[in-house]
C-alpha positions in Angstrom: -0.1 0.1 0.1 1.5 3.5 -0.8 0.9 6.3 1.6 0.2 9.7 1.1 3.5 11.8 1.5 4.0 15.4 2.2 6.4 18.0 3.0 4.0 20.4 4.5 0.7 20.5 5.7 -2.0 22.7 6.7 -5.0 21.9 7.9 -7.9 22.7 10.5 -7.5 20.3 13.4 -9.6 17.9 15.4 -8.4 18.4 19.4 -8.7 15.6 21.5 -7.1 17.0 25.2 -7.3 13.8 26.8 -3.8 12.5 28.7 -2.7 8.8 28.6 -4.7 7.5 25.3 -3.6 4.1 24.8 -3.7 1.7 21.8 -6.7 0.0 23.0 -8.7 3.3 23.1 -7.3 4.2 19.4 -8.6 0.9 18.2 -10.3 -1.7 20.8 -9.3 -5.1 20.6 -12.0 -6.9 19.5 -11.6 -5.0 16.1 -7.8 -6.1 15.3 -9.0 -9.6 13.6 -8.0 -7.9 9.8 -4.6 -8.2 8.9 -4.8 -5.6 6.2 -4.5 -1.9 6.7 -8.0 -0.8 5.6 -11.2 -0.5 7.2 -9.6 0.4 10.8 -10.7 4.2 10.5 -14.7 3.5 11.2 -13.5 2.1 14.6 -11.2 4.8 15.4 -11.8 5.7 19.4 -15.3 3.2 18.6 -15.7 2.9 22.6 -15.6 6.9 22.6 -17.5 7.7 19.4 -20.6 5.0 19.8 -23.0 4.1 22.4 -24.6 0.7 21.1 -23.7 2.0 17.6 -25.2 5.4 18.0 -22.5 8.1 17.5 -22.2 10.2 21.2 -22.7 13.6 20.1 -20.4 15.2 22.8 -17.7 13.2 21.4 -15.2 15.6 19.0 -14.8 13.0 15.9 -18.6 13.2 16.0 -18.9 17.4 16.2 -19.1 18.6 12.9 -17.2 21.8 13.5 -13.7 20.0 14.1 -12.1 18.6 11.0 -8.9 18.1 9.6 -5.8 16.1 8.6 -4.1 16.5 11.8 -5.4 15.2 15.3 -3.7 17.2 18.2 -4.1 14.8 21.2 -2.7 15.3 25.2 0.3 14.0 26.3 1.7 10.0 26.1 -0.7 9.1 23.2 -0.1 5.6 21.8 0.9 4.3 25.3 -0.1 0.6 26.0 0.5 -2.5 23.8 2.3 -2.2 20.8 -0.5 -3.0 18.3 0.2 -1.3 14.8 -3.3 -1.2 14.4 -3.8 1.9 15.9 -1.5 3.6 13.6 -3.4 2.1 10.8 -6.7 3.6 12.3 -5.7 7.0 12.9 -4.5 6.8 8.8 -7.4 5.2 7.8 -9.5 7.8 9.4 -8.0 10.3 7.4 -5.4 12.1 10.0 -1.7 12.3 8.3 -0.1 14.1 11.3 -0.8 13.8 15.3 0.4 16.0 17.6 1.0 15.6 21.1 3.6 16.3 24.1 4.6 13.0 24.3 4.2 9.8 22.4 5.0 6.4 23.0 7.9 5.0 21.4 6.4 2.1 19.5 3.4 4.0 18.6 5.6 6.7 17.3 7.7 4.2 15.1 4.5 2.4 14.1 3.2 6.1 13.1 6.4 6.4 10.7 6.3 3.3 9.2 2.8 3.6 7.8 2.8 7.6 6.8 1.4 8.9 10.0 3.7 11.8 11.0 3.8 12.2 15.2 5.0 15.6 16.2 6.2 16.3 19.6 5.7 19.7 20.7 6.3 21.0 24.3 3.1 21.3 26.6 2.9 24.8 26.7 3.1 24.8 22.8 0.3 22.2 22.7 -1.8 23.9 25.4 -1.7 27.0 23.1 -3.1 25.1 20.1 -5.9 23.9 22.1 -6.9 26.9 23.4 -6.7 28.5 19.6 -8.5 25.9 18.3 -11.5 25.6 20.6 -11.7 29.4 20.5 -11.7 29.2 16.7 -12.4 25.4 14.9 -11.4 27.2 11.8 -7.6 27.7 13.0 -5.3 26.5 10.4 -2.3 24.5 11.7 0.8 24.5 9.6 3.7 21.6 10.0 6.8 22.0 8.0 8.4 18.9 8.0 11.5 20.1 6.2 12.1 22.9 8.8 10.6 20.8 11.6 8.7 23.0 12.8 4.6 23.7 13.9 3.1 27.1 13.3 -0.5 28.3 13.9 -1.4 30.5 10.9 -2.1 34.2 11.6 -0.4 34.1 14.8 3.2 33.9 15.8 3.1 30.6 17.5 5.8 28.7 16.3 7.9 25.6 17.6 10.5 23.6 15.9 9.5 20.1 17.2 13.1 18.7 17.1 14.4 21.3 19.6 12.4 20.0 22.1 14.9 16.4 22.1 18.1 16.1 23.6 20.8 15.6 21.2 21.5 12.1 21.4 21.9 8.9 19.0 18.1 8.3 19.1 17.5 12.0 18.1 20.0 11.5 15.1 17.8 8.4 14.2 14.5 10.5 14.9 15.8 12.8 12.0 16.9 10.3 9.8 13.5 8.7 10.1 11.8 12.4 9.3 13.8 12.5 6.7 12.8 8.9 4.9 9.4 9.9 6.0 9.7 12.7 3.4 11.3 10.7 0.7 8.9 7.7 0.8 6.8 6.4 -1.9 
């Protein structure tokens, strides 16, 4: 399967300010029977989105005022088991980028392997994005992979997402992973 690639992504966002979202919340285990990477999007956050197959009006993915290619999530996104189906569900739903202040390492790698860009920003920056998006759901967030930055259109809010990581061998490898992400076919 070929995945969408991008160098720049500008989109409205879906805010999900919940911390410690694990992979079982992203895609419940009962939906893991398929081995192909398609069809998981309909069950993304299934237990939060539906009650007896009826959409819960108060869940953000069911709120028509929020949409976009970018999911902005609370700290510690993708924790728990190492199921790659969680990244598949995010991609299949239509998200191409997830912004959070912390990702579980295995989840982050699973995202990079399938074409979802996990962008780690500071907690302060993340909170500012949430504030702006709740004040105006039409807020545009820009992710620039070449510059490794996240910015909010029509504001001075910008942050480099690699500057937040200590320089070490894993960081060097992460930088290479981002570069490879750009070049994937």
